[in-house]
C-alpha positions in Angstrom: 3.8 -15.0 8.6 1.4 -14.6 5.9 2.3 -15.1 2.4 1.1 -11.8 1.3 1.4 -9.6 -1.5 3.9 -6.5 -1.8 2.8 -3.7 -1.1 2.4 -0.9 -4.2 5.9 0.3 -5.4 7.7 2.1 -9.0 8.0 -1.1 -10.9 4.4 -2.4 -10.1 3.4 0.6 -11.6 5.5 0.3 -14.2 3.2 -3.2 -14.8 0.2 -2.4 -14.2 0.4 0.1 -17.3 2.1 -2.1 -19.4 -0.3 -4.3 -19.3 -3.4 -1.6 -19.8 -1.6 0.0 -22.5 -1.5 -3.2 -24.5 2.3 -3.5 -23.7 2.5 -6.7 -22.7 -0.1 -9.4 -22.5 1.5 -11.6 -19.6 4.9 -10.6 -17.4 7.8 -12.8 -17.9 10.4 -12.5 -15.3 13.4 -14.4 -14.6 16.7 -14.3 -11.6 19.8 -14.2 -13.6 22.5 -15.3 -11.2 26.3 -16.2 -12.4 27.0 -19.2 -10.7 30.5 -17.8 -9.6 29.8 -17.9 -6.1 26.5 -18.3 -3.7 23.8 -16.2 -3.3 23.2 -13.6 -0.2 21.0 -12.0 1.2 20.9 -9.4 -1.6 19.8 -12.1 -4.6 17.2 -13.4 -1.9 15.0 -9.6 -2.2 16.0 -9.5 -6.1 14.5 -13.9 -6.0 11.2 -12.6 -3.8 10.5 -9.5 -6.5 11.1 -10.9 -9.1 9.0 -14.2 -8.6 6.4 -12.6 -6.6 6.1 -9.7 -9.4 5.0 -12.7 -12.0 3.3 -15.1 -9.2 1.0 -11.4 -8.5 0.6 -10.9 -11.8 -0.7 -14.5 -13.3 2.4 -14.4 -15.1 6.3 -16.5 -15.0 9.5 -16.3 -13.8 12.4 -18.8 -15.2 15.8 -19.6 -13.4 19.0 -18.5 -15.8 22.1 -18.9 -14.7 24.1 -16.2 -16.6 27.0 -18.9 -17.2 29.1 -17.3 -19.7 32.6 -16.3 -17.7 33.5 -20.1 -17.2 37.1 -19.8 -15.4 34.9 -18.7 -12.3 32.2 -20.4 -12.6 31.3 -23.9 -10.9 28.5 -26.8 -10.9 29.0 -26.4 -7.1 27.2 -23.1 -7.4 24.3 -24.0 -9.9 23.3 -26.8 -7.5 23.1 -24.0 -4.4 21.4 -21.6 -5.9 18.6 -24.1 -7.7 18.6 -25.2 -3.9 18.6 -21.6 -2.5 15.5 -20.5 -4.7 13.7 -23.7 -3.2 13.9 -22.8 -0.2 13.1 -19.9 -0.3 9.9 -21.0 -1.6 10.0 -20.8 -5.1 9.5 -22.5 -8.0 10.5 -21.5 -11.7 8.6 -22.0 -14.5 11.6 -22.0 -17.1 15.2 -23.4 -16.0 17.8 -22.0 -18.3 21.7 -21.4 -18.8 23.3 -18.5 -20.9 25.6 -21.2 -22.6 22.0 -23.0 -24.0 22.2 -19.7 -26.3 25.7 -20.3 -27.2 25.5 -20.4 -31.3 22.2 -18.0 -31.3 24.5 -15.4 -29.5 27.5 -16.7 -32.2 25.1 -15.9 -35.1 24.0 -12.5 -33.9 27.7 -11.1 -33.6 28.3 -12.1 -36.7 25.0 -10.6 -38.1 26.4 -7.4 -36.7 29.7 -7.4 -38.2 27.9 -7.7 -41.5 26.2 -4.6 -40.0 29.2 -2.9 -39.4 28.8 -2.8 -36.3 31.3 -4.6 -34.7 35.0 -5.3 -35.6 37.9 -7.7 -34.2 40.5 -5.8 -32.2 44.1 -7.1 -32.0 44.5 -3.7 -28.8 45.4 -5.6 -25.2 43.6 -4.8 -22.3 45.7 -2.0 -20.9 45.9 -0.4 -24.4 42.0 -0.4 -24.5 41.7 1.2 -21.3 44.5 3.4 -21.8 42.3 4.9 -25.2 38.7 4.5 -23.4 38.9 7.9 -22.1 37.4 8.9 -18.6 34.1 11.0 -17.5 34.9 14.1 -19.3 37.3 13.4 -22.6 36.4 11.7 -25.2 38.6 8.0 -26.3 40.2 7.2 -29.4 39.6 4.4 -31.8 40.9 1.6 -32.3 43.6 1.1 -34.9 41.8 -1.6 -35.6 38.9 -0.5 -36.0 37.9 0.0 -39.5 38.8 -3.4 -40.8 36.4 -5.0 -43.6 34.0 -7.1 -42.7 35.5 -9.9 -45.1 39.0 -9.5 -42.7 36.2 -9.5 -39.1 34.2 -12.6 -40.2 37.5 -14.7 -41.2 39.1 -13.3 -37.3 36.1 -14.4 -36.2 35.8 -17.6 -37.3 39.2 -18.1 -36.9 38.5 -16.8 -32.9 36.2 -19.5 -32.8 38.3 -22.2 -34.2 40.9 -21.4 -31.8 43.8 -20.3 -33.8 44.3 -17.1 -31.5 45.7 -17.9 -27.8 43.4 -15.7 -25.1 43.6 -12.2 -25.0 45.4 -12.0 -28.4 42.1 -10.7 -30.1 38.3 -9.6 -29.2 35.5 -8.4 -31.0 34.1 -5.1 -30.2 31.0 -3.3 -30.9 31.4 0.2 -33.1 29.0 2.4 -31.5 31.2 5.6 -30.8 34.0 6.3 -28.9 32.7 9.7 -28.0 29.9 8.8 -26.3 29.6 10.7 -22.7 28.6 7.1 -21.5 31.9 4.9 -21.3 29.8 2.1 -21.9 28.9 2.6 -25.1 32.6 3.6 -26.5 33.0 0.2 -28.6 32.3 -2.1 -25.4 34.0 -5.6 -25.7 31.4 -8.2 -27.6 33.4 -11.8 -27.1 36.4 -12.3 -25.8 39.1 -15.6 -26.6 39.3 -17.9 -23.3 40.2 -21.7 -23.4 38.9 -22.8 -20.5 36.6 -26.1 -20.0 32.9 -24.8 -19.5 31.1 -26.6 -16.8 28.2 -27.0 -18.6 29.4 -26.8 -22.8 33.1 -28.5 -22.2 35.4 -28.0 -24.9 32.8 -27.1 -27.4 33.8 -22.8 -26.7 36.9 -21.6 -26.6 35.3 -17.9 -27.4 32.6 -16.5 -24.6 30.5 -12.8 -24.5 30.7 -10.9 -22.8 27.8 -10.5 -20.2 26.9 -7.0 -21.2 25.9 -8.3 -24.7 24.7 -12.1 -24.1 22.5 -10.8 -20.7 20.0 -8.4 -23.1 19.8 -10.8 -25.1 19.1 -13.9 -23.1 16.6 -11.3 -22.2 15.2 -10.9 -25.8 15.5 -15.2 -26.5 12.9 -15.8 -23.4 10.6 -13.0 -24.2 11.0 -11.7 -21.0 8.5 -8.0 -20.4 10.4 -7.2 -18.0 14.2 -7.3 -17.1 14.6 -6.1 -13.1 18.3 -5.5 -12.3 19.8 -3.3 -9.5 21.2 0.4 -10.3 24.7 -0.1 -10.5 23.5 -1.1 -14.4 21.6 1.8 -14.8 24.7 3.0 -16.4 24.3 -0.2 -19.3 20.9 0.6 -20.2 21.5 1.9 -23.5 23.7 -0.7 -24.7 20.9 -3.3 -23.4 18.9 -1.6 -25.8 20.8 -1.8 -28.3 22.2 -4.5 -28.7 18.6 -6.0 -28.3 18.1 -3.5 -31.3 21.2 -4.0 -33.7 21.0 -7.7 -33.0 17.4 -7.2 -34.5 15.7 -9.2 -31.7 11.9 -10.0 -32.6 11.6 -9.8 -28.1 12.4 -6.3 -27.2 12.6 -6.6 -23.8 13.3 -3.3 -21.4 15.2 -3.0 -18.2 14.0 -1.5 -14.9 16.6 -0.8 -12.4 16.3 -0.7 -8.6 18.4 0.6 -5.7 20.0 -2.8 -4.7 20.0 -4.2 -0.6 23.0 -2.8 2.2 23.1 -3.8 5.1 24.9 -2.6 8.4 27.9 -4.9 9.0 27.6 -7.2 6.6 29.3 -8.1 3.4 27.4 -7.8 0.3 29.7 -8.3 -2.9 30.7 -12.4 -4.0 34.1 -11.6 -4.0 34.7 -10.7 -0.5 32.7 -13.8 0.3 34.9 -15.4 -1.3 37.7 -15.0 -0.1 36.4 -15.1 3.4 36.0 -18.7 2.2 39.3 -19.0 0.6 41.2 -17.5 3.1 40.1 -20.0 5.9 38.2 -17.0 8.3 35.4 -18.9 8.0 33.3 -22.5 8.1 32.5 -22.3 4.2 30.1 -20.5 2.4 27.5 -21.3 4.6 29.4 -20.4 7.8 26.1 -18.9 9.8 27.9 -15.8 10.6 28.1 -15.3 6.8 24.7 -13.7 5.2 24.9 -15.5 2.4 21.2 -18.0 2.3 22.8 -21.1 2.6 24.2 -19.4 5.7 21.2 -17.8 7.1 19.8 -21.2 6.5 22.3 -23.1 8.8 22.1 -20.3 11.5 18.2 -21.1 11.6 16.4 -18.0 9.8 13.9 -19.6 8.1 12.4 -18.8 4.3 9.4 -17.1 6.0 11.4 -14.3 7.8 13.1 -14.1 5.1 10.4 -13.1 2.5 8.7 -11.0 5.2 11.8 -8.2 5.4 12.2 -8.3 1.7 8.9 -7.5 1.8 9.2 -4.9 4.5 12.3 -3.6 2.8 10.0 -2.8 -0.4 11.8 -1.4 -3.7 12.8 1.8 -4.0 15.0 3.5 -6.9 17.5 4.9 -4.1 20.1 3.2 -2.4 19.1 3.1 1.4 21.2 1.3 4.1 19.3 -1.4 6.4 19.7 -1.6 10.0 20.8 -5.7 10.1 18.3 -5.5 13.7 15.0 -5.5 11.2 16.6 -9.0 9.6 16.8 -10.5 13.1 12.8 -8.5 14.0 11.3 -10.5 11.4 12.5 -14.3 13.1 12.0 -13.0 15.5 7.9 -13.0 14.7 8.1 -15.6 12.4 10.0 -18.3 15.5 7.7 -16.3 18.6 4.6 -19.0 18.3 6.6 -21.8 16.2 9.5 -22.3 18.6 9.3 -24.9 21.2 10.6 -23.1 24.9 13.5 -24.9 26.5 16.0 -24.7 29.2 20.4 -24.5 28.4 22.9 -23.5 30.3 25.7 -22.3 28.5 28.0 -22.2 31.3 27.5 -24.7 33.4 27.8 -24.2 37.5 26.9 -26.9 39.5 23.8 -26.5 42.5 23.7 -29.3 45.2 20.1 -28.8 47.1 20.7 -30.4 50.3 17.7 -31.3 51.5 16.1 -32.7 48.5 16.6 -36.7 49.0 19.2 -38.2 47.5 18.5 -41.2 44.3 15.0 -39.2 43.9 14.4 -37.6 40.5 10.9 -36.4 40.1 8.9 -35.0 36.8 7.6 -31.8 36.4 5.0 -29.8 34.0 6.3 -27.1 31.8 4.8 -25.4 29.2 5.9 -25.4 25.3 5.4 -22.3 24.4 2.8 -20.2 26.5 2.5 -18.0 23.6 0.9 -20.6 21.7 -1.2 -22.9 24.7 -2.3 -25.7 22.0 2.0 -26.8 21.9 0.7 -28.5 24.7 3.4 -29.3 28.1 6.4 -31.4 28.4 7.9 -32.9 31.1 11.1 -32.2 33.1 13.1 -33.8 35.3 14.4 -32.9 39.0 16.9 -34.4 41.5 19.2 -33.1 44.4 21.8 -31.9 42.1 21.2 -29.2 38.9 23.8 -26.9 36.3 22.3 -23.3 36.6 24.2 -20.4 34.3 27.4 -19.0 36.4 26.4 -15.6 36.1 23.1 -16.1 37.4 25.1 -16.5 41.1 27.6 -13.9 42.3 29.5 -13.8 46.3 29.3 -10.2 46.9 26.0 -9.2 44.0 26.0 -5.2 43.7 22.7 -3.5 44.6 19.4 -4.4 43.0 20.9 -8.1 41.3 18.5 -10.5 42.3 19.6 -13.9 40.8 21.5 -16.4 43.2 23.9 -14.8 46.4 24.8 -16.2 50.0 21.6 -15.6 51.6 19.0 -15.1 49.0 16.3 -17.7 47.7 14.9 -17.1 44.0 12.5 -19.1 41.9 13.7 -22.3 39.6 11.8 -22.3 36.9 9.2 -24.4 36.5 10.0 -26.2 39.7 10.9 -24.7 43.5 11.8 -21.7 45.6 15.7 -22.3 46.6 18.0 -20.4 49.0 21.8 -20.3 49.0 23.5 -20.9 51.8 27.1 -22.6 51.0 30.2 -21.7 48.5 32.8 -24.4 47.6 35.6 -23.1 45.8 38.8 -24.3 44.4 41.9 -23.9 45.3 42.2 -21.0 43.1 39.4 -19.1 45.2 36.8 -19.9 42.0 33.3 -21.0 42.8 32.5 -24.2 41.5 29.6 -25.6 43.7 27.0 -24.0 45.5 25.2 -25.8 47.8 21.2 -24.4 47.9 18.2 -25.6 50.3 14.9 -26.1 49.1 11.1 -26.0 49.8 8.9 -28.5 49.0 5.5 -26.0 50.0 6.4 -23.5 46.6 6.4 -25.7 43.9 5.2 -23.8 40.7 1.7 -25.1 39.6 0.7 -25.2 43.6 -0.8 -22.2 43.9 2.0 -21.1 46.7 1.4 -17.7 47.9 3.4 -17.6 51.0 5.4 -15.3 50.0 7.5 -13.7 47.0 10.6 -13.8 45.7 12.3 -11.5 43.3 14.1 -13.4 41.1 14.0 -16.2 38.4 16.5 -18.8 36.8 16.4 -21.5 34.8 18.4 -24.9 35.4 18.9 -28.2 33.9 19.0 -31.6 36.2 22.6 -32.8 36.2 22.3 -36.7 35.8 20.2 -36.8 32.7 21.4 -33.6 30.9 22.3 -34.1 27.7 25.9 -32.3 27.3 25.8 -29.6 24.2 28.2 -27.0 22.3 26.5 -23.9 21.5 27.8 -21.2 19.2 27.3 -17.6 19.7 27.6 -15.3 17.0 28.3 -11.5 16.5 28.6 -9.5 13.0 31.2 -10.8 10.9 31.9 -7.1 9.9 33.2 -4.1 12.5 32.2 -1.0 10.3 28.6 -0.1 9.7 28.4 -0.2 6.3 30.6 -2.8 4.1 32.7 -1.4 1.2 33.8 2.3 3.6 37.6 1.2 3.3 39.5 3.4 5.6 43.0 4.4 3.7 46.1 1.7 4.6 43.1 -1.0 5.2 41.6 -3.5 3.7 38.3 -5.6 3.6 39.5 -8.0 6.1 41.1 -4.9 8.6 37.3 -5.2 9.6 36.7 -8.8 9.9 35.8 -9.1 13.9 38.3 -12.0 15.1 35.7 -12.0 17.7 32.4 -13.3 15.2 32.5 -16.1 17.3 32.6 -17.8 20.7 32.0 -21.4 21.1 31.0 -22.9 24.8 30.1 -26.3 26.1 26.4 -26.9 28.2 24.2 -28.5 28.7 20.1 -29.1 27.8 17.3 -30.9 29.0 17.0 -34.7 28.4 13.9 -34.0 26.2 16.7 -32.4 23.5 18.2 -35.5 23.0 16.3 -36.4 19.7 16.9 -33.3 18.6 17.4 -33.1 14.7 19.3 -30.8 12.4 17.5 -28.0 11.7 15.3 -28.2 14.4 14.4 -24.4 16.1 14.0 -23.7 19.7 13.5 -20.6 22.7 16.2 -21.3 25.2 14.7 -19.7 28.0 16.9 -16.0 28.5 19.4 -16.9 25.8 17.8 -16.0 22.8 16.9 -18.9 19.7 18.6 -21.8 18.3 19.1 -23.8 15.7 20.1 -27.4 15.9 23.5 -26.8 13.6 23.3 -29.9 10.4 26.9 -29.6 10.0 28.4 -29.9 12.9 25.9 -32.4 15.3 26.5 -35.6 15.4 24.7 -38.6 17.1 26.7 -38.0 19.8 27.4 -34.3 19.8 24.5 -31.5 19.5 25.8 -28.5 18.1 23.6 -25.7 18.8 23.6 -22.2 16.7 22.7 -19.0 18.1 20.0 -17.4 16.1 18.8 -14.6 17.5 18.8 -12.9 21.0 15.3 -12.8 22.9 14.9 -9.0 22.6 16.0 -5.9 21.0 15.3 -2.4 20.8 14.7 -1.8 17.4 10.9 -1.4 16.2 10.2 -1.4 12.7 8.9 2.6 11.4 5.4 3.3 10.9 
């Protein structure tokens, strides 16, 4: 899949205009995650947009961590985010932290106090909520709103020195409690938090709120186009107010685009963390998770994710994307890359009674028929093989063309075999079938004596490699995550059958497969060697995606 520029969209039109008009002379974007969790597929869309936009215009993109809440942030998340961005194929021009700018932010807050634009407030969070007003009713001013500049400066300095307890005081902007935009009703700019910060340690006990810090970070870094999702649209007036009133030399502008919503997919870091904390998944990188690390472990490629993000495009209005679209792009990416092989997920033993005992012959098989340059592999064949349990039925329905008593099928890359006998256990379960083969029907010999309607896959028994297969279904059962019925919580929508583990076999040439190697198993789908559970003694494969889908890209 080629890395082509994204198609035209409203943000690119804005950039074109800004460059032509001289408003900006160089495009500078940023990807600004909060290090309070692992990135998910929605963040991948933002990463691709910011980095590819700057690349296309010869600009720069910064990776900046909005680390203003020490209670929820961790170095683990910082490192995972850096790994994800690199894995997606992008290199940042600058690596920054909001905490790098804490001193300047403090000084800008002091400037606001001196200008009469900020005050120290003693109201509790509950009291502030009560006085905030509603969408139709204005809020009420804080009784501390008219403190003198001198008193505010003294209190704010004492807040910094740690003289007050968490929640005892905050610094608020002085804007307009009657504004129709609730975000402008004297929002909190700083709060007290006696917590150790991952980057600054115990240097600070007051921390800026995201809505105050974020525009300052953009301005300090000279960001020209601050691109965010639509839920921040109502905060744009506050963004502009902070930049203006803090008298920042560089004036960035915020532009909003529609966030990514995918069917049956959790797109909330808070909910993803809940799944991890409740041990409902195997960590942030569980292959069922929509995190970038989970998609990587499942077997998705960076090329497929970038192609997916380009296809969904950039729009102003929210929409719901079919999860099958992402599956489409990984199929497209792997169809020419992934070696073909055979794996048996639910084995049934077959004895070919007229094949010489102790003999093993090597058969030729193409590695990828859609990419002949990949060459051929050799696979062993002998008297005993494994086939899939559902490739045999003792009493088949009509139009069933696989094995059943008296029927003949082709073994992929091998011979025609005919079922003659069925062996059952004491409970009546089929445990083994006996067949005969026709040596004249070997694949590649040009045999045309007769035809069979069915072809099944198999693995030679004596050299087969025991393998664990992990099969996945959607983790979330409802079509649109977030629309919860009354009386239900998010956890009620978790699919209890999202993971099925089966024990089977693969061809012996797979014994040296390494983590993240990807293969197409005949008739089953594309699989990835699991990097977490695979050991020298045991291969574990994750199902990436099935082979076929009814999904088609819109024209």
